ZAKOL-461753 format. One record per residue (C-alpha): residue in one letter; x, y, z. Coordinates in steps of 0.1 Angstrom, whole numbers, plus 2048, in hexadecimal, padded with zeros to 3 digits. Example, Ala and Ser with C-alpha at 12.3 -4.5 7.8 and 13.67 -1.06 7.14 Angstrom:
! ZAKOL-461753
a87B7D384E
s8897F5847
END
This chain:
! ZAKOL-461753
mCBFBAB2F0
gCA2B8C2F4
hC85BA42F9
nC91BB32D5
hC92B942C3
sC70B862CE
hC63BA32C5
hC72B9F2A3
hC67B802A0
hC42B882AB
sC44BA1291
gC4DB89274
sC31B7127E
kC19B8F283
nC22B9925F
iC21B7924D
lBFCB7625B
vBF0B9324D
aC00B8D22C
fBEEB6C22E
fBCAB7A232
lBD2B96219
nBD9B79202
aBBCB6020C
gBA3B7920A
fBB2B851E5
aBB0B651D8
vB8BB5E1E1
iB83B7F1CD
eB98B701B5
fB8CB541AE
iB66B671AB
gB74B7E195
gB83B6317F
yB61B5617C
lB51B75174
tB68B7E15C
nB6EB6114B
sB93B64151
vBABB45152
aBCBB60157
iBB8B6B173
yBAEB42183
sBD5B3E17B
dBDCB5C19A
aBC0B531B1
lBCDB2B1B3
hBF3B3C1B5
dBE3B531CE
lBD6B381E4
gBF2B211E1
dC04B401F1
sBEBB45209
iBF1B22218
aC1DB2A212
lC17B47228
lBFCB35242
fC17B1A244
sC33B33242
wC25B47264
yC1DB26275
sC45B1626F
eC52B39279
kC40B3529C
iC48B132A1
sC6DB10290
hC7BB272AD
kC73B0E2C5
dC90AFC2D5
pC99ADA2CE
dC87AC22E9
eC86A9E2EB
kC70A952CD
fC84AAC2B7
tCAAAB22C2
yCB1AC32A4
gC97ADE2AC
yC7AAE2295
rC86AF627C
rC7FADF25F
fC5AAE5263
sC61B0424F
vC6DAEB232
lC51AD2237
sC3CAF3231
aC4BAFE210
fC49AD6201
iC27AD7206
nC1FAF71FB
gC32AED1DA
fC1FACE1D3
iC02AEA1D8
lC0FB021BB
lC1CAE91A4
gBF8ADC1A3
gBE8AF71A0
sC00B06184
fBFBAE5171
fBD7AE5173
vBD4B0B165
lBEFB0514A
yBD5AE813E
eBB8B0213F
aBCEB1712A
vBDAB01114
kBBAAF610B
rBAAB1C105
lBC8B200F0
sBB6B140CF
sB93B220DB
pB97B410EF
eB7AB4B102
pB70B6F106
vB76B81129
vB71B9F136
pB8CBB7138
eB79BD314D
gB79BB8168
mB9FBAC165
lBA5BD1168
vB9ABD5184
lBA8BB7198
aBCCBBD187
iBC8BE119C
lBBABCE1BA
gBD9BB51B5
vBF4BC61B3
lBE4BDC1D2
vBDEBBF1E9
nBFFBAF1E2
sC15BD01E3
iC08BD5205
aC15BAF214
aC36BB5205
wC36BD1213
rC2DBC6238
lC46BAA232
sC64BBC224
kC65BCA249
dC73BA9253
dC90B93250
gC95B7024B
iC91B53232
nC6EB5223B
qC64B74234
rC7DB73215
mC6AB55204
vC4BB6420B
mC56B841FC
fC61B701D9
hC41B661DD
lC2DB871DD
mC46B941C3
eC3BB7C1AD
dC18B851B3
iC19BA71AB
lC2FBA418C
gC10B8B182
wBF7BA7189
vC0ABBD173
aC0BBA7154
vBE5BA3159
lBE1BC615A
iBF3BCD13E
vBDFBB4129
sBBCBC013C
iBC5BE4128
iBCDBD6105
lBA9BC0107
lB9CBDC10B
fBA5BEB0ED
kBAABC60D7
pB98BA80DC
wBB5B920DC
yBAAB780F6
iBC4B5E0ED
lBDBB75104
dBC7B6F124
sBD3B4911E
iBF2B53113
lBF8B66134
sBECB4A14D
iC04B3213B
lC1FB4B13F
iC15B50166
sC19B2A16D
lC3AB26158
iC47B3F176
iC38B2F190
lC41B0C185
rC66B1B17C
gC66B281A4
vC57B061B3
yC70AF41A8
kC8BB031B1
nC7CB031D4
mC75ADF1CE
lC98AD71C6
tCA3AEB1E7
vC88ADA1FC
gC92AB91E9
aCB7ABD1F3
iCB1AC1218
fC9AAA7221
lCB3A9120B
qCD0A9D221
kCE4AA9207
fD05AB9212
pCFCADF216
eD0DAEF1F9
sD0EB1120D
lD29B03221
eD4DB0D217
mD5DAEA224
dD7FAF3211
qD81B13229
iD72B01249
kD8FAE3246
eDACAFE240
aDA0B1325C
iD9CAF1273
cDBBAE4267
sDCEB02271
lDC7AFF297
eDE5AF22AB
lDE9ACA2AF
vDCFAC3292
qDD9AA7277
sDBEAA1264
vD96AA925C
hD84A8D24B
aD64A7724C
vD50A97249
kD2BA94243
gD12AB0244
wCEDAB823E
sCD6AD523D
iCB9AD925A
dCACAF4247
eCBAB0F22C
eCCAB23249
hCD9B09263
sCF0AE625A
yCFCACD26C
lD21AC2266
gD35AA0275
fD5AA9A272
hD7AA88283
vD94A9928D
tDB8A8B28F
vDCBA972AC
pDEDA892B7
kDEFA6C2D1
vDFCA842ED
tDE1A9D2F0
qDD5AA230D
mDADAA2313
gDAEAC931C
qDC0ACF2FD
iDA2ABD2E9
dD88AD42FC
dD9FAEF2EF
iD9FAE62CC
kD79ADE2C9
tD71B002D9
kD86B0B2B9
vD74AF82A5
kD53AFB2AD
aD59B252A8
iD64B1D285
lD45B0E283
hD2EB29290
dD40B41276
hD35B2A25F
kD11B2B26D
vD16B03275
fD02B05294
yCFFADF294
sD1CACA294
tD2FAA92A5
iD51AA82A4
eD66A862AE
fD8EA862B6
eDA4A6D2AB
sDC8A6D2AF
sDE8A63298
dE0AA61295
dE0BA7C276
yE18A9F280
eE08AAE25B
cDE3AB725A
iDD6AA923B
eDAFAB122F
hDA1A8E22A
kD84A8A213
END
């Protein structure tokens, strides 16, 4: 069992690394192609691919380091390294997208001629390269791989749009389409980055995890024998998949230590069912005999 998990983890890291080399190599080709074709849409996708390449490199590194066991320095483990990489990548993509928007808006008033033949060749290459990278990553599971897949699918859609525009430009000199396309690509990227940054910000600010069904957790704990109340609940996300919960459980004064240990084991099992693997449970005694779900 352990061997299979290790092999799967190695495969995931390897596929991310392959996707990185494909993206980084193609980003260089795009920058040269953008210069030769004078296309701001190609430049915008080059910046996007460069951002994706950095994201892939961070994802590969965080995929390796995030599986390290907790130690004295990082008592909750290394999982937040993946969140940090998403945060840094978000800023890179934001900066690149705003730069492209600035250049594209300037060109709207005075569109410059582009080389549609070059755009067409790059668009076909773009669809192929990103499809190969997406196909490699589709074999893996995990939030890291899924996030990278969203990036690559976005790239494929962007290149399909460039392909359509370049075909139109072969027949009609509507050069303004290049600027309009780059603005649309940048806005799509910014929308995705904005949503990701909100998630990352919520994790770093230790917002209570929205994915946790606290009412169900409290109800399950309150259904346990001897449990009178669950209160003083605190929680935060370690990363997108792992959460921490701390709370107080009230039991009758006559409850013995062995019974408390038994309750704690059952509470931990309930938390595991809700994917909470880090918790602190404090027990208190009371004369109340009915389970109350305190806020």
